[in-house]
N, C-alpha and C positions, 0 to 999 in steps of 0.2 A: 567452584565448589571443593575441588583438590584444596585450596589455601585454606577453606573454612573448617574443613575433618579433617586436618593433615592428613593427605593420604600423597602416596606417593604417583607418579602420572601413570604408572604401568598396569596402577591398579581400578583406574579409571577407563569405562568403556562406553561411549558415545552414542546413543541411539538417537538420532533427529525424530521432531515430531513429522506430525504426517495429517493428510488430510482429504476427505472422502473425493476423489477426482472425478467420481460420476457428476454428469453434467456439463464439466469442464472439457472433457475431452471429446466432445462433438467439435465439427468442423466450425471452423469460424465460415461464416457467410459476407457476401460484398456489403450489404448492410450494413453489417455491422466491423467492417475496418473500412468502411468509405463514410467517415462520418465526420462530422464539422469538429474544431479543436477542442479541446474538451479536457478537463480537470477532476479528477476524483478523488473524494476522501470517504473512504468507508469503515468506519470504527462508531465507538461510544462518541455521543454528541456530546465532549465535554472538553475543558479546559485542561486538562492530562494530558488526553489525544492530541494536542497541539490544532484544534479546529481553530481556535484565536485566530491562533498564528498562520493559519494557510489562508484563512480567509482576508487576512492584511499582508500576505502575499498576492493572490491573489487583486487584489484591489488598486497595488501599488502596480501590476503587471497591466493591467488594463489601462492606468494614468500612462506608463510609458510609451503604448500601442505598437510594440514590437510582434505581438499576437492579436494582430486584428482578430475578432468579432469570440475570443476565447469563454467559453463556457465553462460553470462552476457547477459539478453536482457532489453533494452531500447526502450521504445514505447512512443507516446505521443507526443502534439504540439511541432511542430518546426517552427519559424517564423527567416524572411530573417536577421532580426538583431543580431540572437543568432547561425545562420550557422558558423559564423568565431569560433564562443569559441568551439560549438560539436567539428569543423575540430581539434582545439588545443588537445582537450578531446580525440579524435579519433587518435592524435599523439603520445599522452603521455601512449593510450595504446597497440602503435606500437611498441615504444620504450623498453617496458616492457613485451614484447613478447608474448602480448594475446591478440591481435586484434582479430586474424583468431575465437577465442569462445568469442567473442562477438557481437550482432546483431542489427541493429537502426530497426524502426519502426515511424516513422513517418507518422503522418496526417493520421489516418485507421480510416475507418469507425465504424460503433459502433461491427457490429459483428465479425470485425478481432481484437476487440479489444480485445470481450467476449474470444475469441480464443486465444488471448494474454495472458491474466491472467490466461486462463487453463491451460496453457503450463508452465508457474513456478513452483518451489516448494516452492520458500518463495517471498515475496511482501518488498518490504524497498521504501519508498522515506523520507530521512533524512532530512528533508524543515529545514531551517534556520532561514526564517520565521514566523510568526505567523500567523498558518490555523485557519480559524473558524470553519471549518470543516472537511473536507480531504474526498470528493465522493470516491475519486478513492483508498482509504483505505477500504469503506466498499464494493466498485463494487468487489476490490481482492477477499477481505473476503467472499462474494456471489460466488465467484468462484473455492473457496476450496483451497486459498493459505491463510496461518498464512503471518502475518504484524507484519514488526520488524520496531518501530517508537520512535521519541524522545519523552520523557515523558514532552510534554509540549501544548501549548495551548490546541485542542478540543481534543485529540490522548487520553488523560487518559482515559477520558470516552468514548471514543471510546470501548477501549480494556476493561473498563470495562463490558459495558452493552452486547459485542459482547463473551467475553471471546477467542479472536481467534488472542493472536498477545502477543508478548511482546515490552516492553518497553524500552530503554537505558538512560541514563542521557543525559540531552540537549549539544550539542558541544563536548563529550566525544567521540574522533571518537575509541580510544582503545577500548570501553567499546562496539561500534558497531560493529568493528571486530568479536570479541569476543563473544559477541551476537550471527552473525550470524553466525559464525563456530559452537558453540553449538548448533544452532538448525539444522542446516545442518548434524549434526554427532549423531545427538540423533533422530532418522525416528519413534519412540515411543510417542515422546514428540509433534514433529513436525504433525505426522496424526491424533492426539487428538486436538491441533487448528486447524486442517483444519477441521475437522469434526465438534466441537462445534460452531464453528467461522461463516460456512457456515450456517449450520442451523438457528444461533440466527441474521445473518444479514438476512436472507431472511423474516425472523418472524418481527423482532423486524423495519429494514431500510427497508422496500418496501415503494412506496410512496403510496400504499392502504391504509395502515395500517395511514400512517402520514395525510392522507386527511381523516379518519373516526375518527381518534383524533381531527382533528380541527372542525369539525361539532360538534362531542359530547361536546367539550369544547364551542364552540358556543353558542349552546344549553344552555348546564348549565348557561351560565353566562347572557343570555340575558333574 
């Protein structure tokens, strides 16, 4: 924005977006932490969010066999014009012989979304477009799910601030596959990212923190 508006850096003050942490702050139960290996996606079910990319990666991981019985959970907004495309994705999963291990959860309410995010071990939205922020990534972190995201747009800042995920080179599908495999096979690293990311997401990316920082900034500049 400094480049676009031709403003010097000292005149720019950044207040990061925040999420409503209600529901995310509840303690994790053993049922939520002791789960089969599950990869999660929660965003608008469309090509620009990288759903097709993630499904291709999932199919390849299953073919390799390094993460036995890996499940895939897909949630988020699904509208009428994307339904035919999603049906084609389901057909691709069926042909690959893994559809029985994939579940779709379209248009869920907030409480179900939190339960969804708490039910996955690793979260990834390999968006192919440019994301200005990525609330879904912060919500996944707050739910205790480490994130795997492309190294572009706002994602590098989210990973730097939260310490709860791994970046992979944009448009490098092999790197996505290998990063996911490594994270699922390294329980110690996955747990570290989960604990760190959840703590920092709840503290740094809360809407209450964003509101207070905004108030403080306005008072300081007025």
